[in-house]
C-alpha positions in Angstrom: 55.0 214.6 -42.0 54.2 210.9 -42.5 51.9 211.5 -45.6 53.1 209.9 -49.6 54.1 212.0 -52.5 53.1 211.2 -55.9 54.1 214.9 -57.4 57.2 214.1 -58.1 56.2 211.6 -60.9 57.7 212.6 -64.6 56.9 209.9 -66.0 53.6 207.7 -67.2 51.8 206.0 -64.2 49.1 203.3 -64.1 46.8 202.3 -60.7 46.7 198.7 -59.9 46.9 196.8 -56.6 45.4 198.0 -53.9 45.4 201.9 -55.5 42.6 200.6 -57.8 42.3 200.7 -61.3 41.7 204.0 -61.8 41.8 207.4 -61.0 39.3 208.9 -58.3 36.5 210.6 -60.2 35.2 212.7 -57.2 36.4 215.2 -54.9 38.4 212.7 -51.4 38.4 214.7 -48.5 41.7 216.1 -47.3 43.7 214.0 -45.2 42.7 210.8 -47.1 44.9 208.7 -50.0 47.5 209.2 -47.9 47.6 212.6 -48.1 47.1 215.7 -46.7 46.0 217.2 -50.1 44.7 214.2 -52.5 44.4 214.4 -55.8 41.4 213.7 -58.8 40.0 213.6 -61.7 36.3 213.8 -63.0 37.9 213.6 -66.6 36.4 211.3 -69.1 38.1 208.4 -70.0 39.3 207.1 -73.6 37.0 205.0 -75.5 39.9 203.6 -77.8 43.0 202.0 -77.6 46.0 204.1 -78.3 43.6 207.4 -77.7 44.9 209.9 -76.1 42.6 213.2 -74.1 43.4 215.9 -72.7 42.2 216.3 -69.4 42.6 218.0 -66.1 43.4 216.3 -62.0 42.0 219.0 -59.4 43.6 219.0 -55.6 41.6 219.0 -52.5 43.6 221.4 -50.1 42.1 223.4 -47.7 38.5 221.8 -47.7 38.8 223.9 -51.7 38.1 220.4 -53.9 39.8 222.6 -57.1 42.4 224.0 -54.8 44.6 223.8 -57.9 43.8 222.1 -61.1 46.8 220.5 -63.4 47.2 219.2 -66.9 46.7 215.4 -67.5 47.1 213.5 -70.3 45.3 209.7 -70.6 45.6 207.0 -72.5 44.0 204.2 -73.3 46.4 200.7 -73.1 43.4 197.9 -73.7 40.1 197.1 -73.9 39.9 195.6 -70.7 37.7 198.5 -68.1 40.0 201.1 -67.0 43.3 200.5 -68.7 44.7 203.2 -69.1 47.9 205.4 -67.9 48.1 208.7 -66.6 50.8 211.6 -67.3 50.4 214.6 -64.7 52.3 217.9 -67.0 53.7 220.3 -64.0 55.8 222.3 -63.3 58.8 221.9 -60.7 57.0 222.4 -57.5 58.5 221.7 -53.9 56.2 219.7 -52.3 55.7 216.2 -50.7 51.9 215.9 -49.3 49.8 214.9 -52.4 48.7 211.8 -53.5 46.7 210.6 -56.7 43.1 208.3 -54.7 42.8 206.0 -56.8 39.3 203.5 -57.0 38.1 200.3 -58.9 
């Protein structure tokens, strides 16, 4: 339907370029970020290089900012601002109208 799909990601990923440098930390409107159901996370970022935090990613679906909540791992890569990588822990779901929203 013209939407992007990040839900099949099964590896560590990093935001960069036009997508920003980290996951959006507030609920975006539906049909934004190139998706019908955009994902976001207001979880803390790790402070120390190499530190891994377990967090959550939320999906806005039908104007419910917490419609689905998924487990997420975040690792700090360097001392640079927002230099982190993410891993989404998920069960295999057949849907492709979900993307992560980024910010600087």
